N, C-alpha and C positions, 0 to 999 in steps of 0.2 A: 450285359444287360441283365435285370433282375429274369428270371423264368426262361432266358434264353436258350435254344438248344443249341449246343456248341460242339463239334467233334474235336475234340481234344486229342493230343498226341498218345498213339499206345506204344505198346514195347515194340510191334513191329512197324513202326513209323518212324523214320529218323527225321529230325529237327533240330534247330537250332535258336539261342537268343540274340539280339541284337539291340543296342544301346546308341541312343541320340540326343542333342541337344545342345544349347549355346553354352559354350563354354567346357563341355565335357572332354573335347579331347586332349590329351596330355595330363586330364586331371582323373577322368573316371574310367574304369573299363568294366566288363561282365565277362563271367564264363561263361562262351556259348553252349554248354553240356549242362552245367548244375545250375545257372543262372545268377550265380553269387556275384554282386556287386563290390567292387575295390577300389579305395581310393588311394591314390599314388603321390599326393603329396601333401603339404600343410596349407590349410586353407585359412584367409585373412577375411574374418567378417566384415570390417571395418570396409574392406573394397569390394566383395561379392557377398554379401548377407544370406544368399539363398540360390539354387539351380534348379532349373525346370529339366525333366529327364525325361525321355519317353523311351518304353519298351517295347519291342516287336519279337514276336516267334515266327520262324522261317522253316517253309521245309526245305531240307538239306538239299533233297536234289534239283527241285524248279526254283528254289529262291521265293518263293511265293509266300505272303502272309497266311499263318493259319487262323488267327485270332486279330482280331481288333487291335490298335496301339492302345498301352497303357501307358498313362501320365501322371507324375505326380512331383512335389517340390521336393526338394533336399534342402534343410535349413539350417545353418550355420551356428550351432549353439556358442553363445558369446561366452569369452571369460575375462577376466579384469588385466587386461595387457596393454591400458592406455589411462597414463595420469592426465588427470585435470591440467589445462594450460590456461596462462592469462592471454588474452589474445590482444589486448590493444595497451597503449600507455596509460598512464595514471592521467585523468582529466576530470577536474570539478569535483574531485573525491568520491570517483567511481571507477571502479573496475568489472572487466567482462573476464568469464573463465567458462571454459567449454571441456567437456570430456568425450571423446569419440565412443565409447562404448554404447552398449546398448541403453537407449533410452529406457527412465521407467523402472529401470535394477539398482541395484546396491552398487554396481560397477560405475555407474553414471551419476551417483547422488553424489555430489562435493559439498564439503564444507569450508569455509575461509575463515581465517582466524587471523591475529596479527600475534607472531612469534615471538617479536624484540621490538622495544621502543626505546628512542633516545632524544633527548631526555625523557623520561616516564610522566612528567607532568603536565599537561592534564592528560588522563587516561584516553587513548583512542582505541574504539572498537571498530567490529564491522558487523554490519546490518545489511540482510540479504534482501532485496526488492523481487527479483525472479530467480529461475534456475540458471541464470547465466550472470545477472547483473547485482553487484556488490556493493555496497557504500559504505565510506568510512566517516564515524561518527564520533563525537568525543563526549566525555564526561567533564563539562567546563567550559571554561574559556580560554583562548590561548591569551598570552600577555606580553608583547612585542618588545618590551621592556625588558623581560624575564629573558624570553628565549625566541631568537628569529629565524632559528632551521633545527626541523625534526627526520629523524634517519628511521624508518620502519622497514622490518622484513615481513612480510605476508606469506602465508600458507596457504597450498588449495590442497586438499587431501579428501579422496573417494572412501566410500565403505566397503569396497569390495574387498576378496578376502585371495591374499594379502591387498591392503590398501595401499594404495600409490601417491606420491603427492610430487609438489613443485612450486617451487618458492619464488618471490620477486622484491627487489628492495624498493622502497619509494621515499624518494626526498620531498619533503614537505617543505617551502619555504611561506612564514607568516607575514604576511602582508599589514604592514600599519595603517591602522583607522583612527578616527578622532576619539582617539580615548582620554585626553586632555583639553580641558577648557584653556581658552586665552586668560590669561591675567595682563592685567596692567601694568607695566614696570614701576609709573611713578604718578602722582595723584595731582603732577603739574604739568600742561603744554610746555610746547618749545615754540617760541616766538619766531613767525617767520616776516616776508619782507612784501609779497604779493598778494594780490586779491583772492588768486587762487589758492594759495597756501598761507595763510595768515597763521596758522597754528598747526602743531603734530603732538600727536600722542601716539606711546608705543607699548606693546605687548610683549610676554614672553608666553611661549606655545611650546610644550615637551616632544610633540608628536615631530615627525619626520619634516624637516623642512622643503618647502615648495611642493608639497601636496594638499590635498583641499580639506585635510584634517590638521593641516598647520595655517592656511592663508585666513587671514583676520577678515571678518564681515562687521565694518560699523554701522551705528544709525543714532539718531537722535531719539532719548526717550523723553526729553523736556527741553523747553526753553526756544525751539525752533517752528512755534505755530505760525509763523508767518512766512517761513520757505525762504528766508534771508540767507541761511548759510548752506553749505551741503558739505560730506564728509565723503572720502574716497579712502582706496587702499593703496600703499604705494607697493605695486609688485615684486620690486626687490627688498624693499626694507620691511615689509609688512607693517609700515607705520599706517595711521589714521591720519588724513590732511584736510584739515578743515580750512575752506575755502567761503567768499562771499558770494552769492549767485545774484541779488540784486542791491542798489542802492538803497541807501537811506540817508535822510535829510537832518537829523539831530544826533549830537554827540547821548552816548548812553551806554549803561552797564547792562550786560547778559547774562544770563545763569544758565549755562549748556551741560546737562546730563547726557553722558555719551555711552551708549553699551557695547558690548563687542561679544561675537561668537565666529564660529567657523563656517565656510560654506558647507563642508560635510556636517549631517548632525553627528551629535555625542551620542556614543557607545560607550555604556559603563556596566561591567560586571561585578556581580556581588552574590558572594555567597557560593562562586561557581557556575550562576545563571545571569544570563544578559537581562538588563533592565529593560523593557518594552514599555512600561507607561511614561510618558513623558512626563507627567506632574511629578515623578520621583525622581525625575533628574535633577540636580544641580543648578541652581540659576546662574543665568550670566554675569559676568562681572560689568561694573557699570563704575564709571569716575566724571566728576562734577567741575565745572570749570566756568571760570567767569571771565568774559569777555568784553573789554573796555573798546567801544567801539568810536571813533572821532571823526567826524565829518570832516572830507578834504574837496578840494576844488574839483569839479566833475567840469569832464571837458563839455564843450558845446556839442547838439546832436542834431546832424543832419535828418529831416523829415527822409530823405531818401539818401543812402551811402553811395548809391549809383543809378545814372540816367543816361538813359540812348538819345542819339540826338540826330539832325539829318539836315546836311546842306550840302549844296551845290558847290564845286570850286570854281574858284575865278568867281565866286560874288564879289561884290561890292563891299568894300568893310564899311565899319560902323554899324553892323547890323547886330541886333542882341539874339544871344543864342540862349541864353538860359539863366533863369532867377532862381536861385536856391533858396530851402527855407530851414533856418536855423533855431532852434531853441535852447535854451541859458539860463537856468534856474537863478543862477548868482550873479549874472554880468550881460548887461546889455553892451559893452561895448567888444564887436568883434571884429577881427581885422582879417583879410582872405591875403591868399599869397597867390600870385598870377604864374601862368603856365610856363614851363621853360622855354618854349618854341615861340614864345613873343609873339603867336597870331593872335592874340585875344588879350583883353585888359579886364581886370574885376572891380569893379567899385569897391572900397572897403568898408563902408557903410551899408548898402544897401545888396551886397554879393550880387549885383548884374552883370551877366559876362559879355562883354560887347567885342567883336572882331575889329583891329586896328590894323591886318595885313589880310590881303586876298589868299584863303586857303587854297594849296595845290596838292592833289590827289597823286602826283608822281613825288611828290618830295619823298627825302630817305626817312622823315618823321611817321608819314603814312604806313601803313602793313599791309602784308599783300591780301588783307581783306578789304583793303579802302577803307579804314578806320583810323583816327587821330584820337588818343587819349589825351585829355587833361584833365590833372589832378590840381582840385582846390584845399585850401585848407582853414579851417574856422580856429582863431586862438582868441582866447578870452584874456583878461587883463588879471585874472586871479594869480596867486604866488604860492606856488610856481604857476605859470601859465600852463593851460590845460588845451589840446589840439585836438580835432578830430578833420578826417577829410571825405572827401566825395569824388569819386571817380567820373567823368562826361567821357562817355565814347562818342566820338561823331563822326555819322558814317556819310564819306562824300561821294557826290554823284558826281560820276566824270561830265566831261565836255571833251568835245574835240580840239583841244588846244594845244596837240603836239603833230608834227608831221613826221612821215615816214624817214626814215635814215639807212645810210647803209650799215652793214655791220664793219665792212672793208672796203678798200675803194683801192687797194693797190695789188694788181695781181701780174703773175708771170704766165703767160701762154708757151710751152712748149710743143710748136706745132707739126714737131715730127713725132709726137706722143699724142696728142690729140688738137680736136679743131674747136672747145670753149671751155669757157672759165664757170664756174658756179657761183653766184652774186644773191646773198644773202641780205634782205630788209627786217628791219623792226620798227614797232612803233611804240611809244611810251603809254599811250592810252589805252583804254581796257574795251571789248567788244562793246557795241560796234561800232567803235571809231577807228579800229587798227587793220591788221591783215584780216584774209589775204589779200595781196597788192595787185595792182594792174603798173607793168611795166610798159614804156615807151622810150625811146630816143628824141631827146629833146630837139637836135638838130636831124630829123630825120633824113632829110635827102643825101646829106654827106655821111651820115652812117650807115645807113642802108646800101650803101654802092660797096661796104666792108664788113658790116656787120650783121648779124641777125639774133633777135630776142626769142628764145624758145624753151619751156611756154611762156607766154605773156602774162600769166595770172598765176599768183600763189605766193609762197612766203618766200621762195628762194625760185630763180628762173636762172638759164643759161646763156650767156653771151656767146655765140656761135661765130668764127672766123671763117669767111667764105672763099678767102684767096689764102692757101698754106704758105705761099711763099715771100708775103707781104711782112718783113723781118720789120722790127723798128718798134720806135716806144709812142704810144696812143693815147690820147685824152679823148674817153668817150661818156659824151652827156648822156646822163639818163634821168627820166623823169619818174619818179615814184609816187602813185597814188593811192589811197586808202579806199575802205569802202564806202566811205562819205563824199569821194570826190575829193578831200583835201591832199595838196599835192605838193612834191618837192623835187627842185633839181638837184643831182649830183654831177659829178665826174669820175668817171672809171678810169686810173692808169694803169693801162694794160702792156706790158712788155713781150712783144712776140718774137722768139728766137728758135733757133736748132739746139736742143739742148743734148748733152752728153746721156752716157746710158742712165746715169743718176738723177738725171729730170732736173740739171744745173747748166744756166745758162752761160755762155763762155765772159769772163769777165774782159773791162777795157784794159789795154796796157796803159802803166803809169810807168813813167820815166823821172826818176827825181834827177832835178838840174840847178845849178845856181840860181843864185838872184840875177845874175846879169845875164844868162841865158834866158832865163825867162820872160825877161823884159824884151829880149831880142824878138822870142817866138811871139810874143802877142803882138810886138808891133809889126811883124811881118804878116801874121794873119790880117792885122787892119788892114796893111797898105794892099795884101792879097784880095782882098774884099772890093778895094777900090778899082783894081786892076779887071777883077773880073766882071767887073758893071760893062767893061768894055766891049764886050765878046757877045756878040747875040749867034744864036744856033737855031735855025729850023727845027722844030721836033714835030712829028707826024705822028707818034706813038704816044696814046694819053699816058701811059702809063710811066711816061718818063718826066710828064710836066712835076716841075719842083718850085717850092717856095723854099724862101728864108724867113723860118718860123721861129720863134721863142719854142723853147722845151716843153713839152706837156700840150701843145696843141697838135689836133687830130689830124694827120698828115702822112703821107708815105716817105719813102726815103731811109738812107742808114745814115746816122749820126754818128758825127766823130769829135770827142769830148776831149778838150786840153788843160791844163793848169788854170791859164789865165781865165778861164770862165768862158770862153766864145764859143759857143755851138754851131759847126760849120756843115749843113746838109748839101750833098754832094750829089749828083745823078750817076749811077753805075756806068763805068767807062767813058760816058761822054765827056767830062770834063779833067779826066785824071792826068791828061798831058799837059795843059794849062795850070792844072795845081802845083805842077811840081815846077814847073819855068816861073810862075811868080812866085812861091817859097824861095827857090835859088837864090833869084834874081834881088828880090827884096832881102833877103837874108844876108847876104853877099853885101849889098849896098850900105845896110844899116853899121854891118862889122867895120867896113870901112869907114863911113862918115863919120861914125862915135867914135874912132881911134880907139876903140875898146881892147886893151890886153887880155884876151881869151886865152886860158892856158889849152893845153892839148887835152885834158880830161874832159874839161867842159864841153871844149869843140865835138870830140868824138862821142858824145852822149847826144849831141844836135844832128852830128851827121847819122848815127844810128837811127835818130828819129824821122829823119828826113827819108831815110833807108824803107824804113817801116810805112811812112807815106805813101812810096810807089805801090805797096801791095792793098790799097785801099780800094779792094774789088769786092764783089758777091763772092768772087770764088777765090778766097786767099790762097789758094796754093798755087796760084800763077804769078809772076811776077811781069812788072810793065819793064821790059828789058830796055828799052831807048832809056828809060829813065834810072836805069843803074848805072848805065853807061855814065851819064852825062855825071853822077855823084860821083863815080871812081875819078872822073876827071877832076871835080869841083875838091876831090879830098887831095888828090896829088897835087894841087897846086897851093894847099894850105900846110894840113899837116897829114902825115899818113896814120892811118888807124886801122887795128887791128880788124880781122874777120868779128864781126858781132857775133854772141852767143845764141843759141838756139832758141832762148825764149823770147831774144831781144826777135 
């Protein structure tokens, strides 16, 4: 500090110097005795522009400071060792340049110029926006028809000594603008045939096709003050399409003047400068067309093209649905066409629509929204006749005119795999005249002994078998009731059996016999029924009560089907012996009585069938040995048959 008393080192005192600071190690050092500071390597100002150094003087023996720290900054002096660099891609005619040397010196002052240009016209230069941003400028206008591409070499150079520079190549693509106004090719229009396209006019444009500078925009200059016509542009051919917007009542000649310009405004370069004053631009091209309008037969006009009607299904026929209002300026004679479903009729003179049949909401002609559509047509008597149509949408209100129905009535119940089948019902009516449904047995007492419904309410329920051992075919009467109490009785045909691993019931054996043998079997079975009536058996257990009923009626037992169409229901074990006795007896009598000459093949087939009859038991693996013995005796008395195959 100023005027501070300090005991400086003297010759009789040993001392040393010390240097420290960020970045000092390996870069700076100090002579401990003399105090000279040394630099040990080259410095890069662009990485570290300055260093902050701290000096101390220490007692050599005690290592204590003798004076306060001395700090000062060492600034690295800049030299021109960096060339200016382009920092971004060429965008929107602008370039950015940077120089890493010290700012505001000649080393970082940059000049940007165009060193090379091809083609040379128009002249392209560089305008400095700020120290970094530079913009390309032209002395004149680009002409897309002359040159569509330019290549530039741009140099950025600083003012250092010696100066350093870098360059970049810029490719310019010229975008076509609307520099050519459209011109009509012909002064006559091309006649067409439809109201939307009665005439066409064409233009020629030298600008790039399918750009806004090429697309034509047409307009009426005069002649369309009443708005009868319209003009649009064909997006493919660029032609002007003249159409009729509204009808006219008389034949007349109309002179139309049509002008054309482009979607993009016209740009014109004159004497190397762009014309910005619109009044100085050339006028748009125009053409005059004379149109002869000939009155034609206009179709009748419905006051309403659509109408919404509401009707309750199954309503009595003869009701008036709708009366349309039709106008035709040229004819009062209007005819109507009837609907294709033939539910209504239409009066040809008045147009009154009347029902001739009851409408059914569940008809296939009615869509999912309960609507039925009728299309009527009005045809006048012009030449040629003109037609217009009106669509009527009839909303049909539902009534409860359908009963619930089962989706399926036949089921197979594998009792060894489960104890129930799923029954589903549907009702063609809509809410609230359909499901969920209530299910019950029509013959409650009989069905409830063997079956149960669980649950009893819903779109589908389960029919549960109470006794798994009750094999056979059952006809279960079911009553289904919708939410409004409308009910229907149906019968379920359920076959209960013991299925194999794949869930398939065993098939009934079918043996092919000759015509003679089939007749004998049928006659024998009929005689057996007569013999069977002679036997009376007291049965104590209710499970053996049997009746002879036709197939598909609810009842227990196992049925045996034969090809003559007779079904015999037999009790397990109880009547087996009498069955074979009667069969053997009756079949022998018929063979002898009819003096039928039966061959050995037919007889053996019959014999094997009778042998199979001996196994008609719930347990098919056990045979009635006495029955087999009698069969063998019967066999030896007539023919000798071989042992039947395993399938038999």
